[in-house]
N, C-alpha and C positions, 0 to 999 in steps of 0.2 A: 504494500500499500504505499509505505514511505517513497519509494522509487516512482512509483508512478505519478502521485502528487508532485514530487521535485520536477520530472521530466513534463509534465503537465503545464506547471507554473513555466517553466522555461518556455515551452511552446508557445504559451499565451503571450508571453514576453515578448518574444521576437514577433508575431503576428501583428501585435500592438504597435512596435517600435516601424516596421514596415507599412502597415495599413495607416496609421497616423498621419503620416507625410502626403499621401495621396490627395486628402480632402484639403489640405491646406493650398496646395498648388492648383487643383482641379476647379473647373467652372462651378461658383456657389451655387446650389439647388440644382446642378444636374444629377443626370443619372449615375454618372461615375462617382461623385461628391457623396450622394446620399447612400449607395451601396457599400462604398470603402469605410464611409462616416460609421454604419451599421455594424462591418466587420470590427473596426476598432473600439465601439461601445462594448461588443460582446467578448471581444480579446480583453477588456479593461475588467468586465466583470467577471471573466474565467481566471485572471490574476488575482483579483481581490477573494472569490470562492475557494481557492486552489492554497491562498495565503491562510484563509482562516481554518483551513482544514489541517495545514501543517502546523499552525499554531495550537490547536485544540487537541492533534492525535500525535504530532511528532516532538516539536521542540518550542518553547514559547522564546517570541523572537519581539522585541518591541521595535526594532526599525522597521521589520516585514509589518507589524502591526500599522503602526504609525502612517508609513509611506501608502500601505494598501486602501486605508480608511479615506486619506486625504484626498489620493488620485482617484478614487472609484466615487468619489461623493463629487469632485469636479466634472467628471464625466456624466455621473447621472444627473445632476442640475442641468448640465449643457445639453443632453439628450432630451428631458423632460421639458424643458422650456419651450423648444418645437409645439409642445401640444398646450400650452397657456401663454398664448402670446397676448392675451388681454388680462387686465385685472379681473381677479374673483375665479380664474379658470382652473387653479390647483386644485387637487385631489387628495384625499387622505395619503395617496401613495407618496406625495409630494413632501406633505406635513412629515409624514412616519420617517421619510430619509433625512429631511432638516433636523429635527428633533434627534433622531439617533444619531446624527453626527455631530450635533451640539453637546451632545452628552458624552461622546467620545472625546471630543476635544477639549471638554471640562476636566475629564478624569486622566487625559495626558499631562495638562498644567497640574493637577492636584498631585500626580504621580511625580513631578519634576520638584514640584514643592518640597514632598516628602523626602524624596532622596536629598534635595538640599540641605533639609534640617537634620536627616542622619548622618551625612557624611561631610558637612561642612565645606563643602568646596564645589566647584561646577566641573561637570567633566563632559565628555561629548554627548553622552546618552541625556544628560539632563538638560544639555542645552537644544538637544532634539526634541525634548519632550516640550521646553518651553515654545521653543520656534514653531513646530507645525502643530502643537495644542493651539496656540494663538491664532495660527493661519485656518485652523479646522473652525474653531469657535466663530471667527470672523468669517469665512465663508458659509456656514450654515445660519449665522445670525444674521446675514444680506438677504438670504432666502425666505426669511422670515418676515423681515420688513417687508420685501416684495410682496408677499402673500397678504400682509395686512393692508397696502393700499389700495384705495377704492379707484384710483385714477392713474394711470401712467401718463406721463407728458408724451414723451417719445415713442413714437409708434414702432420705432424699430429697436426699441431696447432690448428685446429677445434675440436678435441677431446678434448684436454686441456680446450680450450673455452668453450665447450659444457660442461664440466664436472663441472667448477670453476663456471660458471654462474649458472646451475641449483642448484648446492650445497649452492649458494650465495642468491639465490631466496629463497631457503628451510629456510636458517638462518634468513633472516628476515621476513619470516613467522612467524618463532618460535618466535622471538623477538617481533612481534605485539601481537602474543598470550600472552607471558610472562608479556608483557605490561599491558595488557588488564586484565588480572587475578589478578596481583600485585595491580594496582589501584582499583581494585573493593574489593580485600579481604586482603590487605597487606599494604594498604598505610600509613598505622599508624605507620608503623616498620621502623625503622631507616634507614635500608639498602634496603628497597623497590627501589631504584633507579638501584639495581644490576641487575633488569630485562632488564634495558636498554643495557647494556654494555655486559653481560655473555654469551650469545647466540654467540655474534661475536669473545669475548675473547677465546671461546671454539672451536667453528666452524671454524675460520681464520686458526689457525695454522694446523688444521686437513684437512682442504684442501691444505694447503701447502704440508703438507707431502703426502697426496695422490697422489698430481699432480708430486712431485718429484719422488715416488714409480714409478708409470706409465712411467714416462721419462726414468728413469733409466732401466724400464724393457724392454721399445722399443728401447732403444739406439742399433744402431747396425743392427739392423733389415733390412732387404730386404723387407719385405712385409708390407707397412706401411699403412695397412687399417683394423687396427683389429675390427673396429665398422662398421656395415653395416647401409645403409640409411634407414630411417624408412618407413616403408610401409602403 
C-alpha cells in the first residue's frame, strides 16, 4: 500500500506540473484550456488525497500536510469560482471548503506557537507553520468575505480569482517539488533553502503582472464575459 500511495503521489505530481502549464499559455476559455485545466484540477486532487492517505497510514509529515492543504484549496477555490460568478451563488460545498481550510490554517499557526513556546527558538518547520498557516487563513478568509457580499462591483472578479488561485496552486506545487528535490540531492549546499522561496518570489510578481495586464485589457469593455463556463 505504501509503495502504491507514493508512486500515485509522484504520478499526480508530474501530471500537475505538466498539465498546469498549458492553461496558462492557451486561449482562455478554449477547449484546450478547459480540458487541461480539468486535468490540472484532478491531478491536484490526486496529490491532496494521496498525501492525506500517506499521512494517515504511512508517516506523519507536516510539510506534506501544509503544502497539500494550501495548494489544493487554491485549486479548489479557483475551480469552484467558475460556478459562482455572481454574489450569492456559493453552495454548501464552497462554505465547507473555506471553513475546513480556515480551521486547518489556524491549527498550523497554533502548532507553530506551541512549538515556539516548547523549544524557545524558531526553526524551519516552525517558520513554515507560521507562514503557510497565515497564508491558508488569509485565503480561506478571503473566500468567506466574498461569500458574504451581496454585490460585487467588478463583473470579471471571478476571472481574476480563477487565474490567481490556479497560478497560486501551481506555484505551491512547484515549491513542493523543488523542496523535495533539494532536500534529497542538494541538502548539503549552503543555499538549498532557496527552494522554499524562489518559486514564490518569481511566480508572485508574474501573477500580479498577468492580472494587471488582463484588468487593463478588459477595462471599459461592454462585454464582460471573455471566459466561458467549463463544460
